[in-house]
N, C-alpha and C positions, 0 to 999 in steps of 0.2 A: 123462559128458554131452560135449554134442557142442560140435563146436570151435567153431560158431557161436553158442554160446549167449549170454545178455544178461550173465551178468558175466564171461566169456570176451571180450567184446567192450570191455567195459568196463577188464579191466586191459588189453588191448590199446592200447586211445585214451590209457590211462594213460601207458604205458610209451611211447609216439610222442611224445607232448607232454613225457616227461621227457627225451627225446632231444635235442629243442630246447632245454634249457634250459641254459644256459651255468655256469659253476662260478660267477659272482659276480653271480647279475639283480639286478634292478633294479624291483621289484614296485611296483602303487598302491595307497593305502589309503586310504580315506575313513574318517575319523574323526570318524564321528556323533554326534549327539545322543540319539538312539535307539537306533540298530545303526548296526555298523561293517562293512566289507567289503575284503573283499583282491585283488587280479586281476593277470595277469600277461599280458603282449602278446608274442608275439614275430613271425615271418613268417605265420603262420597267422589272426594279429589277437589281439584281448585279449578273455581269457574271466576269468570268476570261480572264486574257490578255490573248493571248495565243503567242508561243512564235515567231509566225507572226504577222502580223498587223491587222488581225480582231480580232472578240470577241467572242471567246467560247460562249454558252447559258450555263444554270445551269443545264437545261435537255438534254444534248447533252452528251447522253453516250457513244457514242464512244469516243468522245474528251477526258471526263474522264478516260479511259480508255489506252488510247494511251499515255496518260503523257504529254500531251501537255499543258503548263502552268506551269507546274513544273520548276525550277532552278534551280541546287544544287548547294547549300550554299556554293562555292568552288573556291576558288581565288587563280592563278598561278601568279608568281611574277619570273620577271628578273632585278635584278641589282632594279634601280628605277623607272622599268618599271613594269604595271599590263602587261603579258602580255596573260591569260584567264581568262574569267570569266564564269561561270558555267557550261552548260554541259562539251564543250571542256574541261575546266578543270581539270572536272573530267574525263573524260576519258583516258587525259594523268598522271593522278593521278601516276598511276605505274612504268611511266618513269621520272616523277620529283618530286620523294618523298618529298624531302628535300627543295621543292622550292612552294610545293602548300600547301594551307591552306585551312581545312575544320573544321566545328563541334568549328570555333571560338564563337561562342553564349557560349561556356561553358566559357570562357573567360572573359567576358564582367563584370567589374567592380571586377571583384577577384583580391585577392595578388596571386602572387604568390607561396606562404604559403602554397594558400587555396587550388591549382591544382596544385599542386608538383606532386603528383601521375598521374592525367590525363597527364601532361608535360613529362613525364617518359616513357609512351606509346604512345610518338605520333610521327611518322615521321619527323616533324618540328622540328624547334629547338625553346621550350619553356624558357625562360629565365626570370629573374627578370627585371622590368624595372623602370622606376621614381615612386619613393615613394612605392616601393614593389610590384607595380603592375606587373601582367603577362605582357609580351610582347612577340612579335614574331619577330627571326632575318634569316633574309634570306641577302645571300650574302653578308654579314656584316652591313646590316643597321637593324637597330630595327623600328620595327612598333607595336602599341597598337593594340587592339583588334576593338579599335573603330575606328581606318584608314580601316582597313581591311573590317570591316561591311559597312563605309563608299563605298569602293569600289563597293561591291556588291549591294550599296542600290543607287549607280549613275549607273549600270547597271539595274538594274530594272529599276530607275527614266526614263529612255533612250528609255528602251524598251516600256515606258508605253507613254512615248511623242507619238514615233511611232504610236502604236496601238490607239490611240486616236486623232490624227491631231493637238496635240497641245501640245504647252509645261506643263511638268507635275512640279508644284513647292511643292505644298501641298500633306500630306498623314497622314492617321491614320495608328499608326503603333503597332502591336499586340506585348505583352511580357506574357510568363506567369504569373499566377494570384500568383505565390510564389516569382516573382521578389524583392527584396529588394529596395530604396532606390535607391542603388548605381548602380545596373545593369538597373536601368530604366533610370537614367542621363547618364547612358554611353549609353543607347540606343539613345535618344535625340543627347547626342554629333553626334552620328555616323550620325544621321540624318542630323547635322547642317554642319558636314564635307562636306558630299554628297552634299550639296546646296538643300536638299529639308526641307520646314519649317512642324516639325512634330506637325500636331496641334491637336493630340491628343495619348495618350499614351493608348492601351484601352486591358484589359484583355483576354486571348486567350478564356478563357471559357462562358465569355460575348460573344463575337462575335462569339463563336460557336451558342448559344442560337437565337441571331440576325437574323444569318443564314436560320437558320429552320422557322423563322417567327414564334417563340413561343410566344403566349401571346396576337396573332393578335385578333380575337373574339370567341375566347373560353373560357371556364373555368378558375379562377384560377388556379394555377401550384407551388408546387414545385419541382424544379427538380436537379439533379446531371449530370453536366459536369465532365466526366473522360477524361483527357485527356494526353496521355502518345506517345510524338512524339520523335524527333531521340534523345537528349537531358535531353530532363526536364521533368517532370511530376507533373501535379497539378490537386485537384480535387477543385468543385467549388458547392457550393448550392445555389440555389436561388430560390425566390419567385416571381411569374410573374403574376401581375395582369392585366387582358388583356383590350385593348381597350374597351372604353363604347362604344355599337352597337349601342346608339341613337345618336351619335356625331361622324361625319364624320372626324373629325379633335381630336378625342381623342387617349389618349396618351396611348398603353401598358406601365406599368411599369417594371422595371427589378431590383429588389434590390438583392444585393448578401449579403447573411445571415452569411455565413462562405466561409471561402476556406484554406487549406493547400498543402502541395507538396514538392517535393523533386527535387532540381534543379542539382543533380546530379544522376538521374536515367533517364533512355531512352533506346530507342531501340540500340544505339550504347554498351549498357553496355549487353544487349542481343546475339548480335553478337559474343562479345568477350566469354560471357559462353559457346557459338557453339563448339568454336574452342579456349577452356584456355591452354589447351596443347600446341598446337603451337604457341598460344599466347607468353607463357611463352618463350618456346624454342627463341622467336624471340626478347623477350627484353635481351635474354643474350648472342644474338651475339656483339663481341665487335667492329666488324667495322662500323662506323657508318652511311655509305651506305649502305652496305648490310643489316643493322639492319632496316634502314628507308624502304626501299624495299620492305621488307618482312612484315613489320607491314601496308605497303600500299596494298599489296598484299591480305592479311590475312584480311582486311577489306572489299574489294571488295566479295572477296566467302566469307565471312561471311554473308554479307549482301545477296547475291543471294540466299543462302543454305536458311536462315531464310525464304526467301521469297516463296523460292520451299514447306519448311516443312509446311508451311502455306494452301497449298493445299494437300501434300501425305502426306503419312505415313512413307516414306523412302525416301532420296534423295543421289545421288552418286558425288561425286567430285572428278575431275582429272584433276591434275594440272599438265604442266609441267613446272618446275621452271627456264629451261634454264641455271642451273649453280650457279644463283643468289638466289634463293629459293630451298629450298626443292620440290623434287617430291613429288606429293600427289595424292591417290587412296586410298577412304575412302566413306564410306556410312555411313549416318547421318540417327539415328532415332530420329519419332519424338518426342516417349513416352519417351525416354531417356534424350532428350533437355528439356523438359518439367518439369522432374524432376529436372535437375539439375538449371534452372530459376526460380523453383517457390518460392526460399528465395525472389526474385524480385517481384514477383508478389503479395507477401505478405507483402511486405513493400509499394506497392500503396494500397493495401488495409486495412494497419495500415492506412494512409494519411485519406482514406475515413472516418474511425472511430473518427477519431479527428475532423474532416470538422461536419459530424453530430453531434459531440459529444458538439463542439462549437457553432453550431447554436440551439442546443438545443432538437434535434427531434429523430426520432427512425425512424428505416430502414423503417418502416410500410406506413411512414406519407410522402414517398417521391413517385412521380407523374409516373416521369418518369426519366432515365438514358440513357446523350447521349454522347456515344462515341467520342473521337474525335483524330485525332493523325494516322499517317499509322502506328504505331506500334500496335494499335489494330486490328488489320487485324486479329495476329497469333488466330488461336481457343482456345488457351489456357487462354487468354485474357478475349475474349469473355466468354466463359465459366465462368472463378472467378466471373469475374461479375456477371452478371446473378444470379448464385449462391449465391454470398454472398446479392445481395439487392430481391433477391426473384422475381423476373421480367425480363421481355425480354428487351434487350439494344436496343436503338433506334438509328439506322445506316441508315436513308434512304439516308444522304447526303455523298457522299465521304470523308473521312475522312481526306485524305493532302489538301482539298478544302475550307473545311469548315469555315474555321478561317479567311482566306485573304477573302471569301464572304462577312462574318460577317463585317471586318474590311471596306467590300466598302459600307455595308449599315449605319454604323456609321459616313462613311465619308456624305454621301447622306442627313443622319440629319443635319450634323454642317453645310452642303452646303444647308439647309433650304430646301432641293428638298423633304424629306420625313419629317412629324411633327407627325408621329403615334407610337413613343417608346422613352422611358427615359430611360437611364442608371443611377443605382445606386450603383456602385464598392464600395469597402472598403480596408483599409490598412490592410495589414498582420499584423504586431507587435506594439506594442504598442510605442509613443514615447511621451519623457518626460524632466526632464529637473535637474540637479544634484542640492539640497538645501543643507543648511549647515548641516555640517556631513556624506556626503557621499547618503543623501537619495534622493529617487529618487519621485520629484512631479510628475504624469502621467497628461499629460494635455489630451493628445488622447489616449484614450484605442484602444486596437487589434478587428477587425470587424466593426468601427466606416466608417459607410458612407463619400465617397467624392464627393465632396469637400465639406470642414469644415474649421470651422475657433474655436479657445480654446482660453478663456486670463484666465491670472490670476495674481493675484496680490502677490508680494514678496519684502522684502527689505533688510536691510544689518544688520549684526551682528558683524558690529566693528564700534565704532565713527571714524567719521572724514571719512568714506571711499570717496576716490577718485575716483575707480574703481573697476566697480562689474564685475567680469569674470562669462560668462554661458557657461553651459559644455550641450551641444542636446543630448540624449542617445536614445537608443531603445531597448526594449525588455520587461520583462513581471516579471522581481524580482522587490524587494524593494528597494535595493542598488547597485549604480553607480557598484562597483566592479562586478556586477552581470550580468551587461546590456555592452553593446554594444557603444563605442562612435561614434557622427555623427559628432560633430563639436564643435571648442569651439571659442568663439567671444566676446568682451568686449564691455562691457558698459561704456566708460569715459567720464571725465572732469565733473564728479559732486561738486557740493558744498561742504563742509564739513558738513556735520550734524551728529547728535548723532545715535548710534545703533539703529533701528529701525524702524527711524521717516522715511528717504527715502520710497515715494512710485513706486516700477519698475512695472509697467505693460508689460508681457508678451505675446504676441499672436502667437500662434503657427497657419499658414496656409497652409492647404493641400490641393492641386489644382487638379484638373480631373485626372489628370494625376497619383498622388498619389506622388508626389513631393511637399518635406516640403521647406517654407519659415517658417523664426522665426524674431519677430519684437519685440522691446524693448524699453521702453520710460520712463524716471523718470519723472513723472506727475507733482512734484513741479519744477523744473529746464526746463523741457522742452528738456533734451537731451535724443539723441536717437542713437539707432544701429541696423543694421538689418544683416541679413545674407540668402544665399539661400545655402541650405544644400546640399553639396555635397561631399559625404564621400570616401574617398579615399579608402577603401577596402568593400569588402561585406561577406557575412554569409559561414562559408562553413557549410556543412550536417549536421555535428557535434554538431556546433554550433546551430543550428536552433532546432535540438532534444532536446539539451541540455536549451537553452530556454526553451520550451513548457513543457518540463519532468519537469526538476528544481520548474517553477512556478508553477504546482501543488505539487509536494513532500515536496518545502519547503516555502509553502504558510503561514503555521501559524507561523513558526519561521522568516521568511521574514516582517511578520506586526509588531511582536513583535521587531525585531530589529529597523525598521522605527518607531514603535511609542517611543522606547527607545532614539534615536537620536531626533525627535522634541521634546520631553521633555528636553534634554541637552539643544539645541538653546536657546526652552523659557526660562528654569532655569537661565540660564546664563544672561539672558537680567534680570530676575527679581532679582536676585543676585546683579547684577551692578544698578537698580534704589534702591531697598530696602538699598544698602551700602550707596548710596549717601543722600538717604532721613536722614537716623538714623544719618552720618554725621552731617547733619543741626540739628538736631531737638534731639540731644541725651540730653540735660538739658531740654528737656519740657518735657518729658517723663518717667514714672515710672521706677526704676532702674531691678526690675521684668520684664517689656517690654524688656526693652532693653538685659537683659541676655536670654529671651527665644528667640528675634530675632537673636541676635549672633551665639547661638546654633544652631538657624534653617538653618544661615547661614552654618556656618561650614558643616553639616549633607548633604545638598543639593549639597555644592560644592565639597564635597568629591565623590558624587555621578555623579557629574559630570565631573569630573578626570576621575571617572571607567566607565564612560558611553562612554567618548571619544577615553581611550583606550583598551576596549573591553567590545562594547555595549552590545555582547550574556550573558556578565555573569551580566546586572544589571535585578532585577524583575521589571519593567513599573509599575507594579501597588504599589509596596512599591516605586518608583521613584515618581510617582504621587502622594501618601499619602504624601510623604514628602513636595512635595511642596506645595501643599495642606496646610499643618498647617504652612510652614513659611508664606503663603499670609493671612490665619487666623489673626498668630501671630504678623505681621507687622503693621496689621489695624490701631490700634492706631499711630502708625510711621506716615503713610499716612496722618491722620484727622491731627495730630500736624502740618507737612507741611503746610498743606491748611490752616492751622490757622494762620501759620507763614507768608505763603504768603499774606493772607487777614490783616493781621497786617503793613505790611511793604507797603502793597498797600495805606491803610488807612492813615498812616505816611507821605505817600510822597504825597498825596493830600491836608493836611493840611499845 
């Protein structure tokens, strides 16, 4: 065989790529709902790792079309053993429906109650596991979504090691921008179980911008990344400041202005819409094995039909059910499909509107709209996005591969191979601490760039308090009852002090992965407490919608309640201190002053009691006025108290 044969060229290319690989590389992993990929970036740029042992070029059009590099996010088990991963597991889905897990990303960091509807439509058995979280039971063994994702990640790690010729231990892993704290932590846990050091959790839209090289040497831009994957949707608004052309080491800055999305909306939902009547009939099947088989077959058929309708106005589906599922011979029309799926498309556009509103921008301010995710291949998606934004969509790269390529670019930045980009991501929802009365003190507001640190001072509201409970919450409302609990911990062993005297410094630290750590220290005693926030549950779509909508609808009312609660806490301390001072100097002040102060104390205490029982029934302006009247009336009491203290000091000095 001649020296320039195709096989020889591939071997030479592979050896050249491996020669540039460091001993401890950082790869990029797109851990997707439907498919996953691994990529690596060196001085030559980012490349997808193929199913073999060589590397695809980004520009290799043939490779991008034949599916190389895409690994179905599917794992099949038999008892305690992982029987197949990726293509092999996906190919056998219909024959092993109850033992094959797919779309597990939808269950990451989520409670079973939040995913009950998805669980009911799943061929494999999804049950309630530890702490109310979702679990997958196969052959009598319970596995968490993190364990299953870890088995997939281990497969990707081994494939990457084979392709690169060195052990792969570190990775940048992408997640939807709208993943909350629990889902991000679950992703990190999956990596750790798989033996991978997840050096960065990267938002998928930001990865897409990196892959495109936006911000290289051009003008500043405001871009929107519209990312519709197999199981999730998110939209991100980014401001890109280009690298300084006069500096070879200048950094392009990617600043995330806002993000919005829906973690329960993706290509899987469009598949179900396409064959909704057959899906409903399969759900009614009473035999678990037959039901699982029918759901698995419909998933495969629906996916193929959706892809066919992206290229044709109609497609015919013919299926011999073999007695397990009903025979099928049906013609599907693209126009009918688009009408049925329009509510799903509108949900994505609603999220686009929320993101632009949060960023304070109009549609006309957007310079470029980038489509990401395999589901954006549907013509109705592209048409809807281009119509809504009134500009052509940017689709130069394969939407299935762009996330992994961007993750690889970020890996090269962290490894020091590239120094021409700086990422400034944001957190999706505000983080705060419960204060006395059930109000929320927000330390980090939503769309704050990460990493970030925020510090606030707090104190106690009870005399002699030895322990202080700290309750970390997430959300946009002013009261704890309307927000989501993230974690509780205690600052213990405080020396007994009067209320309001301890100085408790609380610091919120959000790292570059969007993961929160909380530190608390009482500055007088030096007592400390710390917690890494690992929530036991995630947000449902309804909760996300409610958090955002309610924060606007109830903004004025919430602020009023928050003000009343804060007034009640401060007024209670005033009542305590003024009462103690009056008891000490009652004989030293006029009876009229005593009467005025006592009347003010009674009035304020009544308002405090009412505020604790029903803060919405109290007029904050009237409350503040009553507090102010008491403060003014009690001035002679404070003066007499100070005079008595001075006399006592003088007497003791004599």
